Backbone of each chain as ProteinMPNN parsed JSONL, in Angstrom:
{"seq_chain_A": "MSDMDDMDDGSGIIKKFMFLNRKAPHGTVYALEGLEVVLITAAFDQDVSLVFTDDGVYQLMKGIDTKGIEVKDFSKTYRALEGYDIEKLYVDRTSLDARGLTEDDLIVDVTVLADDEMANLMAEQDVVISF", "coords_chain_A": {"N_chain_A": [[145.423, 90.071, 96.308], [146.997, 88.337, 94.751], [147.8, 86.608, 96.72], [145.457, 85.27, 97.234], [145.143, 83.903, 94.831], [147.286, 82.162, 94.962], [146.424, 80.468, 96.904], [144.804, 78.779, 95.629], [141.973, 78.502, 95.677], [139.951, 78.498, 93.934], [138.952, 80.971, 93.374], [139.559, 82.443, 91.147], [138.241, 81.362, 89.038], [136.12, 81.584, 86.281], [132.808, 81.114, 85.614], [130.131, 80.221, 83.364], [127.135, 81.673, 83.838], [123.661, 81.421, 83.648], [120.775, 83.319, 84.08], [117.497, 82.594, 84.182], [114.549, 83.96, 83.349], [111.181, 83.569, 83.716], [108.738, 84.521, 84.531], [105.928, 86.772, 84.846], [106.018, 90.275, 85.899], [104.656, 91.277, 88.404], [102.74, 89.571, 89.539], [103.787, 87.442, 90.943], [106.565, 87.049, 93.245], [108.862, 86.331, 92.031], [110.185, 87.67, 89.834], [111.223, 90.1, 90.884], [112.83, 89.093, 92.982], [114.611, 87.537, 91.513], [115.953, 89.487, 90.051], [117.295, 90.791, 92.112], [119.082, 88.799, 92.922], [120.643, 88.578, 90.641], [121.93, 91.061, 90.662], [123.489, 90.77, 92.964], [125.128, 88.667, 92.148], [126.637, 89.956, 90.255], [128.72, 91.064, 91.61], [130.623, 89.109, 91.76], [132.138, 88.775, 89.497], [131.495, 87.009, 87.284], [130.653, 85.211, 84.227], [127.879, 86.344, 83.07], [124.688, 85.663, 81.75], [121.555, 86.997, 80.98], [118.36, 85.936, 80.673], [115.176, 86.316, 79.197], [112.162, 84.805, 78.92], [109.05, 83.259, 77.78], [106.413, 84.378, 79.95], [108.238, 85.989, 81.182], [109.286, 87.945, 79.498], [107.615, 90.066, 79.818], [108.607, 91.44, 81.97], [110.271, 93.37, 81.026], [108.803, 95.416, 79.918], [108.131, 98.631, 78.513], [106.816, 101.681, 79.963], [105.66, 100.956, 82.389], [103.609, 101.456, 85.217], [103.269, 101.525, 88.478], [101.874, 102.781, 90.469], [99.13, 102.561, 91.001], [98.785, 100.002, 92.079], [100.334, 100.008, 94.215], [102.955, 98.884, 94.583], [106.537, 98.337, 94.415], [108.159, 99.797, 91.612], [110.279, 98.129, 89.789], [111.231, 98.1, 87.263], [112.896, 99.991, 86.106], [115.359, 99.332, 87.057], [116.476, 97.402, 85.425], [117.68, 98.854, 83.487], [119.931, 99.724, 84.751], [121.65, 97.627, 84.84], [123.742, 97.488, 83.058], [125.678, 99.107, 84.2], [126.629, 97.445, 86.1], [128.17, 95.738, 84.728], [126.669, 93.77, 83.487], [125.755, 92.774, 80.599], [124.789, 91.054, 78.757], [121.898, 90.435, 77.571], [119.095, 88.545, 76.768], [116.295, 87.701, 74.708], [113.636, 85.647, 73.564], [112.363, 85.188, 70.271], [110.01, 83.75, 69.846], [108.556, 83.995, 72.239], [108.094, 86.756, 72.345], [106.515, 87.088, 70.02], [104.216, 85.589, 70.641], [102.994, 87.227, 72.381], [102.408, 89.536, 71.121], [104.421, 91.446, 70.993], [107.302, 93.591, 70.312], [110.866, 94.294, 69.95], [110.937, 97.048, 70.292], [109.108, 97.564, 72.258], [110.355, 97.156, 74.613], [112.24, 98.018, 77.584], [114.983, 98.013, 77.677], [117.978, 97.44, 75.665], [118.107, 94.421, 73.914], [119.251, 91.158, 72.868], [117.671, 89.417, 70.379], [116.691, 86.112, 70.063], [116.348, 83.162, 68.025], [114.575, 80.019, 68.465], [116.39, 77.804, 68.278], [118.832, 79.042, 68.653], [118.541, 80.025, 71.246], [118.316, 77.62, 72.585], [120.876, 76.525, 72.21], [122.44, 78.422, 73.545], [121.58, 78.021, 76.147], [122.397, 75.395, 76.562], [125.142, 75.579, 76.645], [125.891, 76.621, 79.068], [127.48, 76.731, 82.346], [126.09, 76.905, 84.702], [122.635, 77.103, 85.332], [120.178, 79.201, 86.522], [116.934, 79.429, 87.646], [114.105, 81.548, 87.562]], "CA_chain_A": [[144.778, 89.309, 95.242], [147.86, 87.226, 94.353], [147.732, 85.645, 97.817], [144.248, 84.471, 97.028], [145.38, 82.992, 93.708], [148.215, 81.132, 95.424], [145.707, 79.51, 97.758], [144.106, 77.862, 94.735], [140.639, 78.258, 96.24], [138.946, 78.579, 92.878], [138.389, 82.318, 93.287], [139.805, 83.026, 89.836], [137.499, 80.635, 88.001], [134.923, 82.255, 85.774], [131.839, 80.181, 85.031], [129.021, 80.811, 82.607], [125.879, 81.629, 84.591], [122.456, 81.947, 83.003], [119.581, 83.542, 84.89], [116.381, 82.362, 83.272], [113.359, 84.605, 83.923], [109.998, 83.102, 82.977], [107.508, 84.959, 85.191], [105.505, 88.173, 84.72], [106.674, 91.022, 86.969], [104.07, 91.609, 89.711], [101.831, 88.546, 90.058], [104.563, 86.669, 91.918], [107.753, 87.794, 93.669], [110.024, 85.758, 91.336], [110.907, 88.62, 88.984], [111.984, 91.012, 91.745], [113.864, 88.328, 93.682], [115.598, 87.149, 90.512], [116.755, 90.675, 89.748], [118.177, 91.032, 93.259], [120.146, 87.791, 92.887], [121.524, 88.955, 89.53], [122.75, 92.196, 91.113], [124.463, 90.218, 93.906], [126.071, 87.872, 91.361], [127.512, 90.867, 89.513], [129.885, 91.355, 92.44], [131.558, 87.985, 91.736], [132.868, 88.757, 88.22], [131.237, 85.804, 86.502], [130.128, 85.429, 82.874], [126.439, 86.27, 83.32], [123.692, 85.914, 80.705], [120.226, 87.19, 81.544], [117.415, 85.525, 79.638], [113.751, 86.537, 79.467], [111.379, 83.994, 78.003], [107.652, 83.102, 78.21], [105.907, 85.617, 80.548], [109.376, 86.785, 81.645], [109.518, 89.107, 78.626], [106.808, 91.179, 80.338], [109.392, 92.198, 82.96], [111.014, 94.443, 80.353], [107.89, 96.328, 79.226], [108.145, 100.083, 78.721], [105.567, 102.324, 80.382], [105.085, 100.371, 83.611], [103.226, 102.445, 86.229], [102.76, 100.683, 89.572], [101.261, 103.589, 91.546], [97.785, 102.078, 91.304], [98.759, 98.757, 92.873], [101.156, 100.29, 95.403], [104.153, 98.058, 94.755], [107.75, 98.949, 93.863], [108.425, 99.646, 90.176], [111.705, 97.792, 89.656], [111.572, 97.941, 85.847], [114.017, 100.883, 85.774], [116.611, 98.697, 87.491], [117.066, 96.654, 84.305], [118.542, 99.795, 82.757], [121.168, 99.933, 85.51], [122.467, 96.409, 84.807], [124.95, 97.801, 82.295], [126.635, 99.656, 85.154], [127.176, 96.314, 86.873], [128.817, 94.877, 83.725], [125.782, 92.713, 82.987], [125.401, 93.336, 79.3], [124.246, 90.013, 77.878], [120.464, 90.252, 77.798], [118.51, 87.822, 75.64], [114.859, 87.454, 74.666], [113.406, 84.812, 72.388], [111.372, 85.682, 69.311], [108.74, 83.027, 70.019], [107.827, 84.559, 73.38], [107.621, 88.092, 71.934], [105.433, 86.934, 69.031], [103.0, 85.065, 71.29], [102.43, 88.298, 73.203], [102.197, 90.725, 70.295], [105.436, 92.435, 71.361], [108.532, 93.691, 69.539], [111.966, 94.877, 70.733], [110.637, 98.456, 70.582], [108.26, 97.638, 73.449], [111.149, 96.804, 75.79], [112.884, 99.153, 78.24], [116.44, 97.91, 77.478], [118.414, 96.763, 74.448], [118.284, 92.985, 74.105], [119.497, 90.359, 71.674], [116.525, 88.529, 70.161], [117.168, 84.831, 69.563], [115.439, 82.108, 67.569], [114.532, 78.903, 69.421], [117.613, 76.979, 68.261], [119.908, 79.85, 69.245], [118.312, 80.033, 72.697], [118.614, 76.265, 73.065], [122.333, 76.375, 72.258], [122.941, 79.298, 74.61], [121.271, 77.349, 77.414], [123.171, 74.155, 76.66], [126.578, 75.827, 76.842], [126.12, 77.228, 80.383], [127.911, 75.894, 83.469], [125.046, 76.944, 85.731], [121.398, 77.802, 84.967], [119.353, 79.465, 87.702], [115.626, 79.736, 87.084], [113.149, 82.319, 88.373]], "C_chain_A": [[145.63, 88.106, 94.845], [147.916, 86.172, 95.453], [146.557, 84.694, 97.632], [144.474, 83.438, 95.919], [146.28, 81.837, 94.143], [147.508, 80.067, 96.255], [144.919, 78.5, 96.927], [142.713, 77.489, 95.268], [139.534, 78.411, 95.191], [138.408, 79.975, 92.666], [138.598, 82.955, 91.913], [139.016, 82.386, 88.711], [136.27, 81.422, 87.578], [134.026, 81.226, 85.101], [130.768, 80.947, 84.278], [127.726, 80.584, 83.389], [124.753, 82.168, 83.724], [121.36, 82.119, 84.047], [118.383, 83.544, 83.958], [115.091, 82.884, 83.915], [112.127, 84.265, 83.1], [108.676, 83.587, 83.565], [107.222, 86.442, 84.927], [105.905, 88.937, 85.989], [105.979, 91.108, 88.329], [103.202, 90.526, 90.329], [102.478, 87.621, 91.072], [105.812, 87.483, 92.244], [109.012, 87.324, 92.917], [110.85, 86.791, 90.573], [111.801, 89.536, 89.82], [113.117, 90.278, 92.447], [114.98, 87.916, 92.721], [116.537, 88.298, 90.192], [117.741, 90.96, 90.88], [119.353, 90.051, 93.256], [121.146, 88.112, 91.774], [122.46, 90.084, 89.958], [123.822, 91.724, 92.101], [125.559, 89.473, 93.135], [127.076, 88.756, 90.629], [128.788, 91.166, 90.286], [130.958, 90.263, 92.331], [132.266, 87.794, 90.394], [132.715, 87.453, 87.444], [130.698, 86.187, 85.115], [128.609, 85.228, 82.914], [125.631, 86.555, 82.055], [122.322, 85.987, 81.37], [119.207, 86.922, 80.435], [115.98, 85.774, 80.1], [112.952, 85.757, 78.439], [109.986, 83.76, 78.584], [107.166, 84.431, 78.83], [107.025, 86.507, 81.097], [109.644, 88.002, 80.769], [108.723, 90.318, 79.108], [107.554, 92.011, 81.38], [110.027, 93.437, 82.328], [110.115, 95.464, 79.654], [108.185, 97.796, 79.555], [106.814, 100.512, 79.342], [104.901, 101.709, 81.598], [104.824, 101.476, 84.634], [102.541, 101.71, 87.378], [102.07, 101.473, 90.681], [99.923, 103.006, 91.991], [97.73, 100.813, 92.13], [99.723, 98.84, 94.053], [102.237, 99.248, 95.65], [105.323, 98.779, 94.084], [107.81, 98.724, 92.345], [109.92, 99.401, 90.008], [112.143, 97.734, 88.2], [112.755, 98.832, 85.439], [115.371, 100.248, 86.11], [117.27, 97.918, 86.359], [118.009, 97.544, 83.497], [119.879, 99.985, 83.444], [122.106, 98.733, 85.409], [123.789, 96.63, 84.081], [126.061, 98.304, 83.228], [127.264, 98.596, 86.045], [127.867, 95.304, 85.947], [127.976, 93.661, 83.365], [125.175, 93.223, 81.687], [124.821, 92.316, 78.333], [122.787, 89.746, 78.257], [119.837, 89.621, 76.56], [117.008, 87.625, 75.832], [114.63, 86.539, 73.478], [112.213, 85.298, 71.565], [110.0, 85.037, 69.526], [107.899, 83.649, 71.135], [107.293, 85.956, 73.059], [106.408, 87.954, 71.024], [104.122, 86.5, 69.687], [102.292, 86.123, 72.121], [102.23, 89.595, 72.427], [103.21, 91.825, 70.56], [106.592, 92.445, 70.357], [109.619, 94.273, 70.458], [111.67, 96.309, 71.141], [109.779, 98.626, 71.835], [109.059, 97.463, 74.737], [112.007, 97.964, 76.272], [114.401, 99.159, 78.06], [116.736, 97.26, 76.121], [118.663, 95.289, 74.754], [118.695, 92.355, 72.775], [118.326, 89.387, 71.539], [117.01, 87.257, 69.475], [116.036, 83.971, 69.024], [115.522, 80.936, 68.55], [115.834, 78.102, 69.446], [118.789, 77.732, 68.865], [119.777, 79.88, 70.767], [118.675, 78.669, 73.291], [120.122, 76.062, 73.208], [122.954, 77.204, 73.378], [122.746, 78.629, 75.974], [122.181, 76.147, 77.631], [124.638, 74.403, 77.003], [126.904, 76.425, 78.22], [126.708, 76.228, 81.386], [126.794, 75.79, 84.513], [123.824, 77.682, 85.17], [120.552, 77.955, 86.23], [118.032, 80.047, 87.223], [114.753, 80.5, 88.068], [111.829, 82.43, 87.641]], "O_chain_A": [[145.114, 87.01, 94.627], [148.062, 84.983, 95.169], [146.662, 83.486, 97.847], [144.07, 82.28, 96.028], [146.071, 80.689, 93.75], [147.937, 78.914, 96.304], [144.43, 77.498, 97.447], [142.337, 76.317, 95.301], [138.347, 78.448, 95.516], [137.496, 80.164, 91.86], [137.894, 83.899, 91.554], [139.108, 82.814, 87.561], [135.483, 81.868, 88.413], [134.427, 80.557, 84.148], [130.53, 82.133, 84.51], [127.285, 79.45, 83.573], [124.873, 83.242, 83.134], [121.053, 81.196, 84.801], [118.269, 84.383, 83.064], [114.604, 82.324, 84.897], [112.036, 84.627, 81.927], [107.611, 83.127, 83.154], [108.138, 87.255, 84.801], [106.11, 88.327, 87.038], [106.666, 91.017, 89.347], [102.951, 90.559, 91.534], [101.807, 87.081, 91.952], [106.086, 88.491, 91.592], [110.1, 87.856, 93.139], [112.078, 86.788, 90.657], [112.977, 89.725, 89.511], [114.24, 90.779, 92.505], [116.157, 87.945, 93.081], [117.749, 88.118, 90.077], [118.889, 91.329, 90.63], [120.485, 90.433, 93.552], [122.352, 87.938, 91.948], [123.65, 90.058, 89.646], [124.945, 92.227, 92.077], [126.748, 89.621, 93.419], [128.221, 88.361, 90.409], [129.818, 91.485, 89.692], [132.089, 90.474, 92.769], [132.917, 86.772, 90.175], [133.703, 86.869, 87.001], [130.338, 87.339, 84.872], [128.115, 84.106, 82.809], [125.856, 87.556, 81.374], [121.974, 85.154, 82.207], [119.198, 87.592, 79.402], [115.62, 85.482, 81.24], [113.048, 86.011, 77.238], [109.761, 84.034, 79.763], [107.472, 85.498, 78.299], [106.778, 87.662, 81.441], [110.181, 88.997, 81.254], [109.103, 91.459, 78.846], [107.182, 93.154, 81.645], [110.288, 94.428, 83.011], [110.604, 96.289, 78.882], [108.45, 98.154, 80.702], [105.817, 99.796, 79.255], [103.707, 101.913, 81.821], [105.684, 102.318, 84.89], [101.378, 101.32, 87.269], [101.717, 100.909, 91.717], [99.614, 102.957, 93.182], [96.738, 100.566, 92.816], [99.905, 97.873, 94.792], [102.421, 98.784, 96.776], [105.131, 99.704, 93.294], [107.551, 97.624, 91.856], [110.726, 100.329, 90.073], [113.281, 97.367, 87.91], [113.521, 98.48, 84.542], [116.394, 100.591, 85.517], [118.494, 97.785, 86.333], [118.987, 97.079, 82.91], [120.858, 100.366, 82.802], [123.251, 98.816, 85.852], [124.815, 96.047, 84.432], [127.231, 97.963, 83.057], [128.301, 98.825, 86.667], [128.117, 94.162, 86.334], [128.52, 92.627, 82.977], [124.217, 93.995, 81.683], [124.409, 92.663, 77.226], [122.492, 88.943, 79.142], [120.024, 90.104, 75.443], [116.519, 87.414, 76.942], [115.346, 86.634, 72.482], [111.202, 85.753, 72.102], [108.966, 85.694, 69.403], [106.687, 83.809, 70.995], [106.178, 86.303, 73.449], [105.393, 88.62, 71.228], [103.049, 86.987, 69.329], [101.141, 85.947, 72.519], [101.919, 90.633, 73.012], [102.908, 93.004, 70.377], [106.836, 91.465, 69.653], [109.342, 94.688, 71.584], [112.095, 96.75, 72.208], [109.731, 99.714, 72.409], [108.512, 97.603, 75.831], [112.45, 98.794, 75.478], [115.043, 100.19, 78.266], [115.874, 96.623, 75.515], [119.34, 94.949, 75.725], [118.511, 92.94, 71.707], [118.025, 88.631, 72.463], [117.66, 87.316, 68.432], [114.905, 84.042, 69.506], [116.439, 80.874, 69.37], [116.327, 77.758, 70.521], [119.645, 77.132, 69.516], [120.77, 79.776, 71.488], [119.269, 78.586, 74.366], [120.59, 75.5, 74.199], [123.868, 76.754, 74.069], [123.627, 78.666, 76.833], [122.671, 75.912, 78.735], [125.299, 73.54, 77.582], [128.067, 76.705, 78.509], [126.463, 75.026, 81.287], [126.582, 74.74, 85.119], [123.963, 78.763, 84.598], [120.25, 76.979, 86.915], [118.008, 81.033, 86.487], [114.667, 80.153, 89.246], [110.89, 83.04, 88.151]]}, "seq_chain_B": "MLHIVNKSASERSSLESCLRLATQGSAVLLIEDAVYAATTGNAAAAKIQAAAAGLKIYALGPDLAARGMAGRVLDGVNVVDYGGFVDLVAEHSNCQSWL", "coords_chain_B": {"N_chain_B": [[76.534, 85.391, 87.571], [79.713, 86.47, 88.845], [82.855, 85.998, 87.539], [86.19, 85.713, 88.545], [89.463, 86.059, 87.472], [92.907, 85.541, 88.017], [95.357, 84.644, 87.085], [98.046, 84.325, 84.703], [97.215, 83.574, 81.365], [98.999, 82.25, 79.783], [100.379, 80.691, 81.448], [98.82, 79.248, 83.221], [95.774, 77.263, 83.327], [93.482, 78.508, 84.108], [91.981, 80.692, 83.012], [91.06, 79.606, 80.62], [89.46, 77.472, 81.587], [87.566, 78.946, 82.984], [86.297, 80.413, 80.905], [85.197, 78.292, 79.544], [83.315, 77.336, 81.296], [81.68, 79.384, 82.121], [78.424, 80.767, 82.184], [76.191, 82.067, 79.658], [75.975, 85.608, 79.505], [77.205, 86.021, 81.915], [79.645, 87.739, 84.01], [83.107, 88.383, 83.548], [85.961, 89.093, 85.266], [89.172, 90.225, 84.815], [92.136, 90.182, 86.612], [95.315, 91.158, 88.114], [97.933, 89.036, 86.88], [96.291, 87.979, 84.952], [95.367, 89.96, 83.293], [96.934, 90.286, 81.029], [95.923, 88.66, 79.027], [93.94, 90.11, 77.849], [95.053, 91.854, 76.047], [96.227, 93.408, 72.997], [97.383, 91.354, 70.354], [98.157, 89.28, 71.977], [98.387, 85.749, 72.563], [96.07, 84.703, 73.639], [94.131, 86.444, 72.903], [92.205, 86.085, 70.843], [90.486, 84.194, 71.944], [89.428, 85.634, 74.08], [88.084, 87.662, 72.699], [86.218, 86.185, 71.262], [84.773, 85.167, 73.376], [83.682, 87.462, 74.385], [81.384, 87.916, 73.018], [79.338, 86.55, 74.278], [79.713, 86.959, 76.955], [80.327, 89.374, 79.594], [83.238, 91.101, 79.589], [85.72, 92.218, 81.762], [88.565, 94.224, 82.782], [91.049, 94.966, 85.194], [92.079, 98.202, 85.665], [94.322, 99.425, 87.188], [96.011, 97.172, 87.389], [96.584, 96.666, 84.706], [98.014, 99.036, 84.067], [100.231, 98.777, 85.752], [101.612, 96.881, 84.462], [102.452, 97.931, 82.125], [100.539, 97.906, 80.135], [98.364, 99.483, 79.636], [97.682, 100.872, 77.316], [97.018, 98.952, 75.47], [94.689, 97.52, 75.411], [92.208, 95.173, 74.425], [89.538, 95.724, 72.053], [86.183, 95.774, 73.156], [86.639, 94.932, 75.701], [86.05, 95.921, 78.973], [87.476, 98.389, 80.952], [88.001, 98.669, 84.372], [88.22, 100.461, 87.535], [89.314, 100.204, 91.018], [86.99, 100.902, 92.38], [85.084, 100.165, 90.518], [85.481, 97.426, 90.539], [84.506, 96.784, 93.087], [81.833, 97.513, 92.674], [81.081, 95.591, 90.741], [81.232, 93.223, 92.239], [79.243, 93.764, 94.083], [77.008, 93.958, 92.459], [76.516, 91.411, 91.495], [75.054, 88.277, 92.402], [76.541, 86.134, 93.198], [79.956, 84.927, 93.25], [82.912, 83.628, 91.633], [86.172, 82.792, 92.205], [88.836, 82.0, 90.22], [91.269, 80.361, 91.25]], "CA_chain_B": [[77.729, 85.166, 88.394], [80.956, 87.16, 88.503], [84.043, 85.148, 87.555], [87.415, 86.505, 88.699], [90.656, 85.284, 87.08], [94.101, 86.331, 88.367], [96.614, 84.028, 86.622], [98.37, 84.471, 83.287], [96.665, 82.503, 80.516], [100.091, 81.5, 79.171], [101.033, 79.878, 82.466], [97.825, 78.398, 83.892], [94.582, 76.984, 82.527], [92.295, 79.034, 84.799], [91.134, 81.489, 82.115], [90.406, 78.683, 79.69], [88.397, 76.785, 82.329], [86.537, 79.946, 83.269], [85.524, 80.704, 79.691], [84.498, 77.064, 79.188], [82.252, 77.013, 82.251], [80.849, 80.559, 82.445], [77.175, 80.765, 81.421], [75.88, 83.269, 78.873], [75.564, 86.785, 80.268], [78.022, 86.187, 83.125], [80.736, 88.71, 83.935], [84.449, 87.857, 83.822], [86.877, 90.183, 85.606], [90.584, 89.826, 84.769], [92.982, 90.995, 87.495], [96.724, 90.722, 88.245], [98.562, 88.573, 85.64], [95.278, 87.598, 83.953], [95.047, 91.074, 82.38], [97.68, 90.17, 79.773], [95.102, 87.978, 78.016], [93.039, 91.092, 77.231], [95.844, 92.849, 75.312], [96.334, 93.145, 71.56], [98.497, 90.528, 69.896], [98.371, 88.147, 72.875], [97.907, 84.479, 72.015], [94.732, 84.434, 74.174], [93.227, 87.538, 72.514], [91.086, 85.583, 70.042], [89.554, 83.542, 72.873], [88.744, 86.701, 74.834], [87.153, 88.355, 71.808], [85.107, 85.273, 70.985], [83.983, 85.054, 74.613], [83.01, 88.744, 74.64], [80.072, 87.891, 72.367], [78.326, 86.027, 75.201], [80.048, 87.311, 78.337], [80.85, 90.724, 79.782], [84.642, 90.958, 79.999], [86.293, 93.395, 82.414], [89.964, 94.113, 83.216], [91.339, 95.955, 86.232], [92.964, 99.239, 85.136], [95.618, 99.549, 87.877], [96.865, 96.028, 87.05], [97.065, 96.909, 83.338], [99.025, 100.103, 84.105], [101.425, 98.277, 86.437], [102.286, 95.96, 83.544], [102.747, 98.642, 80.881], [99.57, 97.41, 79.162], [97.17, 100.345, 79.638], [97.345, 101.31, 75.967], [96.949, 97.796, 74.561], [93.507, 96.72, 75.767], [91.377, 94.734, 73.299], [88.188, 96.24, 71.905], [85.181, 94.89, 73.752], [86.983, 94.689, 77.105], [85.762, 97.106, 79.785], [88.473, 98.622, 81.996], [87.416, 99.219, 85.606], [89.148, 100.733, 88.636], [88.953, 99.429, 92.217], [85.583, 101.167, 92.671], [84.318, 99.322, 89.594], [85.637, 96.06, 91.059], [83.541, 96.677, 94.198], [80.484, 97.544, 92.076], [80.822, 94.293, 90.106], [80.974, 92.238, 93.297], [77.952, 94.107, 94.703], [75.923, 93.758, 91.488], [76.276, 89.991, 91.226], [74.606, 87.574, 93.608], [77.594, 85.206, 93.614], [81.166, 85.055, 92.442], [83.828, 82.484, 91.643], [87.563, 83.15, 91.936], [89.549, 80.865, 89.609], [92.638, 80.399, 91.784]], "C_chain_B": [[78.894, 86.027, 87.894], [82.115, 86.182, 88.638], [85.28, 86.044, 87.657], [88.618, 85.611, 88.403], [91.888, 86.133, 87.366], [95.417, 85.74, 87.86], [96.796, 84.205, 85.113], [97.868, 83.272, 82.485], [97.77, 81.71, 79.831], [100.822, 80.641, 80.194], [100.074, 78.897, 83.139], [96.607, 78.226, 82.993], [93.331, 77.652, 83.102], [91.396, 79.874, 83.893], [90.362, 80.583, 81.156], [89.242, 77.944, 80.37], [87.24, 77.72, 82.623], [85.662, 80.183, 82.046], [84.71, 79.485, 79.252], [83.243, 76.885, 80.043], [81.382, 78.213, 82.654], [79.598, 80.546, 81.567], [76.974, 82.113, 80.721], [75.446, 84.42, 79.785], [76.342, 86.991, 81.557], [79.08, 87.264, 82.899], [82.048, 88.018, 84.285], [85.368, 89.048, 84.068], [88.306, 89.638, 85.644], [91.384, 90.758, 85.669], [94.397, 90.396, 87.522], [97.243, 90.191, 86.893], [97.548, 88.124, 84.581], [95.007, 88.718, 82.951], [95.792, 90.971, 81.047], [96.837, 89.551, 78.649], [94.227, 88.959, 77.246], [93.794, 92.156, 76.446], [96.064, 92.414, 73.859], [97.57, 92.303, 71.235], [98.789, 89.349, 70.796], [97.753, 86.885, 72.291], [96.486, 84.152, 72.49], [93.69, 85.44, 73.673], [92.0, 87.038, 71.746], [90.033, 84.927, 70.925], [88.749, 84.576, 73.658], [87.694, 87.361, 73.942], [85.97, 87.478, 71.431], [84.182, 85.198, 72.201], [83.159, 86.316, 74.854], [81.645, 88.825, 73.959], [78.98, 87.447, 73.342], [78.542, 86.4, 76.658], [80.434, 88.782, 78.404], [82.258, 90.608, 80.354], [85.153, 92.282, 80.573], [87.767, 93.135, 82.737], [90.256, 95.253, 84.181], [92.438, 96.919, 85.762], [94.304, 99.357, 85.854], [96.561, 98.377, 87.585], [97.385, 96.121, 85.614], [98.208, 97.924, 83.353], [100.333, 99.597, 84.704], [102.228, 97.341, 85.546], [102.605, 96.604, 82.206], [101.759, 98.334, 79.774], [98.343, 98.308, 79.008], [96.736, 100.733, 78.228], [97.105, 100.181, 74.981], [95.704, 96.947, 74.769], [92.668, 96.415, 74.516], [90.051, 95.489, 73.263], [87.212, 95.24, 72.53], [85.474, 94.516, 75.199], [86.786, 95.989, 77.88], [86.792, 97.239, 80.898], [87.782, 99.257, 83.207], [88.518, 99.511, 86.618], [88.687, 99.942, 89.869], [87.495, 99.652, 92.609], [84.675, 100.318, 91.791], [84.354, 97.858, 89.993], [84.587, 95.821, 92.163], [82.112, 96.64, 93.65], [80.129, 96.187, 91.459], [80.482, 93.225, 91.144], [79.585, 92.482, 93.89], [76.782, 93.788, 93.777], [75.563, 92.29, 91.285], [75.96, 89.241, 92.518], [75.656, 86.573, 94.1], [78.828, 85.417, 92.76], [82.075, 83.852, 92.636], [85.219, 83.001, 91.296], [88.313, 81.907, 91.447], [91.004, 80.881, 90.053], [93.526, 79.364, 91.116]], "O_chain_B": [[79.04, 86.275, 86.697], [82.337, 85.607, 89.704], [85.394, 87.029, 86.927], [88.776, 84.546, 89.0], [91.925, 87.31, 87.006], [96.485, 86.269, 88.167], [95.828, 84.23, 84.354], [98.066, 82.119, 82.868], [97.519, 80.608, 79.343], [101.776, 79.943, 79.852], [100.492, 77.825, 83.577], [96.435, 78.957, 82.018], [92.226, 77.387, 82.627], [90.172, 79.784, 83.992], [89.17, 80.777, 80.917], [88.165, 77.812, 79.789], [86.075, 77.334, 82.522], [84.434, 80.157, 82.138], [83.646, 79.637, 78.652], [82.236, 76.35, 79.578], [80.45, 78.064, 83.444], [79.687, 80.339, 80.357], [77.509, 83.141, 81.135], [74.657, 84.233, 80.711], [76.173, 88.01, 82.227], [79.372, 87.649, 81.766], [82.106, 87.184, 85.188], [85.538, 89.905, 83.201], [88.613, 88.715, 86.399], [91.325, 91.978, 85.516], [94.639, 89.295, 87.028], [97.018, 90.828, 85.864], [97.921, 87.913, 83.427], [94.474, 88.461, 81.871], [95.332, 91.511, 80.042], [97.014, 89.876, 77.475], [93.818, 88.677, 76.12], [93.261, 93.238, 76.198], [96.084, 91.225, 73.542], [98.652, 92.523, 71.778], [99.59, 88.488, 70.432], [96.728, 86.939, 71.611], [95.771, 83.406, 71.821], [92.504, 85.309, 73.978], [90.887, 87.513, 71.973], [88.834, 85.079, 70.69], [87.548, 84.414, 73.871], [86.562, 87.592, 74.367], [84.848, 87.967, 71.294], [82.96, 85.169, 72.061], [82.081, 86.261, 75.446], [80.84, 89.698, 74.282], [77.839, 87.902, 73.253], [77.667, 86.188, 77.498], [80.823, 89.373, 77.397], [82.454, 90.088, 81.452], [85.03, 93.332, 79.942], [88.177, 91.992, 82.939], [89.769, 96.37, 84.004], [93.569, 96.511, 85.498], [95.34, 99.388, 85.191], [97.777, 98.563, 87.537], [98.507, 95.698, 85.336], [99.246, 97.704, 82.729], [101.414, 99.941, 84.227], [103.386, 97.04, 85.836], [102.985, 95.917, 81.258], [102.086, 98.479, 78.597], [97.387, 97.939, 78.325], [95.543, 100.904, 77.975], [97.0, 100.424, 73.778], [95.663, 95.788, 74.354], [92.451, 97.281, 73.668], [89.505, 95.852, 74.305], [87.399, 94.026, 72.44], [84.661, 93.863, 75.853], [87.298, 97.036, 77.485], [86.969, 96.32, 81.697], [87.072, 100.254, 83.079], [89.593, 98.913, 86.583], [87.782, 99.112, 89.776], [86.83, 98.741, 93.101], [83.644, 99.816, 92.238], [83.376, 97.133, 89.81], [83.887, 94.809, 92.171], [81.285, 95.845, 94.096], [79.014, 95.693, 91.632], [79.564, 92.428, 90.954], [78.843, 91.539, 94.166], [75.706, 93.4, 94.231], [74.425, 91.969, 90.94], [76.519, 89.527, 93.578], [75.664, 86.205, 95.275], [78.759, 86.009, 91.683], [82.02, 83.157, 93.651], [85.427, 83.576, 90.227], [88.412, 80.904, 92.154], [91.875, 81.356, 89.324], [94.708, 79.26, 91.446]]}, "name": "protein", "num_of_chains": 2, "seq": "MSDMDDMDDGSGIIKKFMFLNRKAPHGTVYALEGLEVVLITAAFDQDVSLVFTDDGVYQLMKGIDTKGIEVKDFSKTYRALEGYDIEKLYVDRTSLDARGLTEDDLIVDVTVLADDEMANLMAEQDVVISFMLHIVNKSASERSSLESCLRLATQGSAVLLIEDAVYAATTGNAAAAKIQAAAAGLKIYALGPDLAARGMAGRVLDGVNVVDYGGFVDLVAEHSNCQSWL"}
């Protein structure tokens, strides 16, 4: 590890990464692909924030049952993110309200932000990756 | 005519266009991400309920369940399974998919 640091290849740099999820879970492949990328990123020890806004909040719904449409139910995977040290999950109040949802409807614990708080969180990132 | 909508009303204008252009007595079937519009508290719920006065509104049950929405369907919306989907297509002389 110290050899790597001596090479000054940037491997020790920690950047702030935001993954911005704005799509509903099954109508497109964005939600599933985004989740896979987040899990890969977890291996690189970066400062990761996971944001769900607009239809993206639907990814976190409790009670998802995909048997009838014969696709993978990946909603349980959000619960495993903690085990990958991805613990910063954010949802915005505006998106929940527009869909008649509350935090109690979601499968994981999230921090609910007002619009200005979400805007500031986004602005302070080094990298924003959108799905 | 049977109108079929498959996109989220908060992302695309297809549901709005459908409701604007569907004639009285037509059937509207919501599938895939369009089913969210037929759930309680959704921003599109008022439009769906107003439309239900002149149109027959249906939503596909397996798509509701896959989105955790089976218990949140608006009053006045008829939930159908895949067999019901086939029946709707067979009952109507023509159909329009709002892609």
